[in-house]
C-alpha positions as a Markdown table, in Angstrom:
| # | Residue | x | y | z |
|---|---|---|---|---|
| 1 | Met | 69.4 | -32.6 | -57.4 |
| 2 | Ser | 68.1 | -33.9 | -60.7 |
| 3 | Ser | 69.8 | -36.5 | -62.8 |
| 4 | Phe | 70.2 | -37.6 | -66.3 |
| 5 | Phe | 68.3 | -35.3 | -68.6 |
| 6 | Pro | 69.0 | -34.7 | -72.3 |
| 7 | Gln | 70.3 | -31.3 | -71.5 |
| 8 | Thr | 73.0 | -32.5 | -69.1 |
| 9 | Gln | 73.9 | -35.4 | -71.3 |
| 10 | Gln | 74.2 | -33.1 | -74.3 |
| 11 | Gly | 76.4 | -30.8 | -72.3 |
| 12 | Ala | 78.6 | -33.7 | -71.3 |
| 13 | Asp | 79.0 | -34.7 | -74.9 |
| 14 | Ile | 79.9 | -31.1 | -75.9 |
| 15 | Ile | 82.5 | -30.9 | -73.2 |
| 16 | Ala | 84.0 | -34.3 | -74.2 |
| 17 | Ser | 84.2 | -33.3 | -77.8 |
| 18 | Ala | 85.7 | -29.9 | -77.2 |
| 19 | Leu | 88.3 | -31.2 | -74.7 |
| 20 | Glu | 88.9 | -34.5 | -76.5 |
| 21 | Ala | 88.3 | -36.1 | -73.1 |
| 22 | Thr | 86.1 | -38.7 | -71.4 |
| 23 | Val | 83.3 | -37.3 | -69.4 |
| 24 | Tyr | 81.7 | -39.5 | -66.8 |
| 25 | Met | 78.2 | -38.9 | -65.2 |
| 26 | Pro | 78.1 | -40.8 | -61.9 |
| 27 | Asp | 74.7 | -41.3 | -60.4 |
| 28 | Phe | 74.8 | -39.7 | -56.9 |
| 29 | Phe | 71.2 | -40.5 | -56.1 |
| 30 | Glu | 71.3 | -44.3 | -56.4 |
| 31 | Pro | 69.6 | -46.3 | -55.3 |
| 32 | Lys | 66.6 | -44.0 | -54.5 |
| 33 | Gly | 66.8 | -41.6 | -57.5 |
| 34 | Pro | 66.7 | -37.9 | -58.0 |
| 35 | Tyr | 64.2 | -35.4 | -56.7 |
| 36 | Pro | 61.1 | -35.2 | -58.9 |
| 37 | Ile | 61.6 | -32.3 | -61.3 |
| 38 | Glu | 57.8 | -31.7 | -61.3 |
| 39 | Lys | 58.1 | -30.8 | -57.6 |
| 40 | Phe | 60.8 | -28.2 | -58.1 |
| 41 | Pro | 60.6 | -25.4 | -57.2 |
| 42 | Pro | 58.4 | -26.4 | -54.2 |
| 43 | Lys | 54.8 | -25.3 | -54.7 |
| 44 | Asn | 53.5 | -25.9 | -51.2 |
| 45 | Asp | 54.6 | -26.8 | -47.6 |
| 46 | Gln | 54.7 | -30.5 | -48.3 |
| 47 | Asp | 56.9 | -30.1 | -51.3 |
| 48 | Lys | 59.3 | -27.9 | -49.1 |
| 49 | Arg | 59.4 | -30.7 | -46.5 |
| 50 | Asp | 60.0 | -33.3 | -49.2 |
| 51 | Leu | 62.9 | -31.3 | -50.6 |
| 52 | Gln | 64.5 | -30.8 | -47.2 |
| 53 | Glu | 64.2 | -34.5 | -46.5 |
| 54 | Phe | 65.8 | -35.2 | -49.9 |
| 55 | Phe | 68.8 | -33.0 | -49.0 |
| 56 | Gly | 69.0 | -34.6 | -45.6 |
| 57 | Gly | 69.1 | -38.1 | -47.0 |
| 58 | Thr | 69.6 | -39.1 | -50.6 |
| 59 | Ala | 71.2 | -35.8 | -51.6 |
| 60 | Ser | 73.2 | -35.2 | -48.4 |
| 61 | Pro | 76.1 | -33.0 | -49.6 |
| 62 | Ser | 78.6 | -34.6 | -47.3 |
| 63 | Val | 77.8 | -38.1 | -48.7 |
| 64 | Ala | 78.0 | -36.9 | -52.3 |
| 65 | Ile | 81.3 | -35.0 | -51.6 |
| 66 | Gln | 82.8 | -38.3 | -50.4 |
| 67 | Lys | 81.4 | -40.2 | -53.4 |
| 68 | Leu | 82.8 | -37.6 | -55.9 |
| 69 | Thr | 86.2 | -37.5 | -54.2 |
| 70 | Glu | 86.4 | -41.3 | -54.3 |
| 71 | Phe | 85.4 | -41.4 | -57.9 |
| 72 | Gly | 88.1 | -38.8 | -58.8 |
| 73 | Thr | 90.6 | -40.8 | -56.8 |
| 74 | Ala | 89.7 | -44.0 | -58.7 |
| 75 | Leu | 90.2 | -42.2 | -62.0 |
| 76 | Arg | 93.6 | -40.9 | -60.9 |
| 77 | Thr | 94.6 | -44.4 | -59.5 |
| 78 | Asn | 93.6 | -45.9 | -62.9 |
| 79 | Gly | 96.0 | -43.6 | -64.7 |
| 80 | Ala | 94.1 | -40.5 | -65.6 |
| 81 | Lys | 96.6 | -37.6 | -66.0 |
| 82 | Asn | 94.1 | -34.8 | -65.6 |
| 83 | Val | 90.9 | -35.0 | -63.6 |
| 84 | Ala | 88.4 | -32.3 | -63.2 |
| 85 | Ala | 84.8 | -32.2 | -62.0 |
| 86 | Tyr | 81.8 | -30.0 | -62.7 |
| 87 | Gly | 78.4 | -29.8 | -61.1 |
| 88 | Phe | 75.1 | -28.0 | -61.5 |
| 89 | Cys | 72.9 | -26.6 | -58.7 |
| 90 | Trp | 73.3 | -28.8 | -55.6 |
| 91 | Gly | 76.2 | -30.5 | -57.5 |
| 92 | Gly | 77.9 | -27.1 | -57.5 |
| 93 | Lys | 78.3 | -27.2 | -53.8 |
| 94 | Val | 79.4 | -30.8 | -53.9 |
| 95 | Thr | 81.9 | -30.1 | -56.7 |
| 96 | Leu | 83.3 | -26.9 | -55.0 |
| 97 | Ser | 83.6 | -28.8 | -51.7 |
| 98 | Ala | 85.4 | -31.7 | -53.4 |
| 99 | Gly | 88.0 | -29.2 | -54.6 |
| 100 | Ala | 89.3 | -28.7 | -51.0 |
| 101 | Ser | 92.4 | -30.1 | -49.3 |
| 102 | Phe | 93.6 | -33.5 | -50.5 |
| 103 | Thr | 91.4 | -33.3 | -53.6 |
| 104 | Pro | 92.1 | -35.6 | -56.6 |
| 105 | Phe | 90.9 | -32.9 | -59.0 |
| 106 | Asp | 93.1 | -30.5 | -60.9 |
| 107 | Ala | 90.2 | -28.0 | -61.3 |
| 108 | Val | 86.5 | -27.8 | -60.7 |
| 109 | Ala | 83.6 | -25.9 | -62.3 |
| 110 | Ile | 80.1 | -25.1 | -61.1 |
| 111 | Val | 77.1 | -24.0 | -63.1 |
| 112 | His | 74.1 | -22.2 | -61.5 |
| 113 | Pro | 75.3 | -23.5 | -58.1 |
| 114 | Ala | 73.1 | -23.7 | -55.0 |
| 115 | Met | 73.8 | -23.7 | -51.2 |
| 116 | Leu | 77.3 | -22.2 | -51.5 |
| 117 | Ser | 78.9 | -20.2 | -48.8 |
| 118 | Ala | 82.0 | -18.2 | -48.4 |
| 119 | Thr | 83.3 | -20.9 | -46.1 |
| 120 | Asp | 83.0 | -23.4 | -48.9 |
| 121 | Ala | 85.1 | -21.1 | -51.2 |
| 122 | Glu | 87.7 | -20.5 | -48.5 |
| 123 | Lys | 88.5 | -24.3 | -48.5 |
| 124 | Leu | 89.0 | -24.5 | -52.3 |
| 125 | Thr | 92.5 | -25.5 | -53.3 |
| 126 | Val | 92.2 | -25.8 | -57.1 |
| 127 | Pro | 91.2 | -23.4 | -60.0 |
| 128 | Leu | 87.5 | -22.8 | -60.4 |
| 129 | Gly | 85.1 | -22.1 | -63.3 |
| 130 | Ile | 81.9 | -20.5 | -62.0 |
| 131 | Tyr | 79.0 | -19.8 | -64.3 |
| 132 | Ile | 76.0 | -18.2 | -62.6 |
| 133 | Ser | 72.5 | -17.0 | -63.6 |
| 134 | Lys | 70.6 | -14.0 | -62.4 |
| 135 | Asp | 69.3 | -16.2 | -59.5 |
| 136 | Glu | 72.6 | -16.9 | -57.7 |
| 137 | Pro | 73.8 | -14.0 | -55.4 |
| 138 | Leu | 77.4 | -15.2 | -54.9 |
| 139 | Asp | 79.3 | -11.9 | -54.3 |
| 140 | Glu | 81.0 | -13.3 | -51.1 |
| 141 | Val | 82.0 | -16.5 | -52.9 |
| 142 | Leu | 83.4 | -14.6 | -55.9 |
| 143 | Asp | 85.3 | -12.3 | -53.5 |
| 144 | Val | 86.9 | -15.2 | -51.7 |
| 145 | Ile | 88.0 | -17.0 | -54.8 |
| 146 | Ser | 89.4 | -13.8 | -56.4 |
| 147 | Lys | 92.0 | -13.7 | -53.6 |
| 148 | Lys | 93.2 | -17.3 | -54.0 |
| 149 | Ser | 96.8 | -17.9 | -55.3 |
| 150 | Phe | 95.3 | -19.7 | -58.3 |
| 151 | Ala | 92.8 | -16.8 | -59.1 |
| 152 | Pro | 94.5 | -16.1 | -62.5 |
| 153 | Lys | 93.5 | -19.6 | -63.6 |
| 154 | Asn | 89.8 | -19.1 | -62.5 |
| 155 | Asp | 87.1 | -18.5 | -65.1 |
| 156 | Ser | 83.6 | -17.0 | -64.6 |
| 157 | Lys | 80.7 | -15.7 | -66.5 |
| 158 | His | 77.4 | -14.2 | -65.3 |
| 159 | Tyr | 74.5 | -15.2 | -67.4 |
| 160 | Ala | 72.3 | -12.3 | -66.4 |
| 161 | Asn | 69.4 | -13.3 | -68.8 |
| 162 | Met | 69.3 | -16.9 | -67.6 |
| 163 | Phe | 67.5 | -18.5 | -64.6 |
| 164 | His | 68.7 | -21.1 | -62.1 |
| 165 | Gly | 68.8 | -24.4 | -63.8 |
| 166 | Trp | 69.1 | -23.1 | -67.4 |
| 167 | Ala | 72.0 | -25.4 | -68.3 |
| 168 | Ala | 70.7 | -28.6 | -66.7 |
| 169 | Ala | 67.3 | -30.2 | -66.0 |
| 170 | Arg | 65.3 | -27.0 | -66.2 |
| 171 | Gly | 66.9 | -25.9 | -69.4 |
| 172 | Asp | 64.7 | -25.6 | -72.5 |
| 173 | Leu | 66.7 | -26.5 | -75.6 |
| 174 | Lys | 63.7 | -25.4 | -77.8 |
| 175 | Asn | 64.1 | -21.9 | -76.5 |
| 176 | Ala | 66.7 | -20.2 | -78.8 |
| 177 | Glu | 68.1 | -17.9 | -76.0 |
| 178 | Asn | 68.4 | -20.7 | -73.5 |
| 179 | Lys | 70.0 | -23.0 | -76.1 |
| 180 | Lys | 72.5 | -20.3 | -77.1 |
| 181 | Glu | 73.6 | -19.7 | -73.5 |
């Protein structure tokens, strides 16, 4: 629900280097922009209403799933041999959902995901990397994906000492523990 921050850009660079791959960071919030980081988490009723409006409009998961799937299809059409996607927070739901039937992705990964349900996980058709903080109660989702035929290819880690957002916009790279994780 946030966008281009040094933490997410640095993470993309690390992944690109480690995998010797190209990492793209599409802007799912254009033309309106991301939700203001200073208003998250919501501090009052108006902030809560604004956040709900954001998810109902600019950040509508169904619209973002379509955009992500079309982006992956374009990469595949243009000759990419392996295509994967990863998403943080709200992008975790989008990314997991984009890994359903007829997906252009070979695998998907989600980091401190939000708004997931067991139903989302049931539709998944490709291997999943799932990296959660102490703030994401995802037992039902983890149970569903553990029973998938591709379960041996899945990867997961619980960062019990981290908070929701630690690897993206809310991450503090000056904090040694946060940076390490």
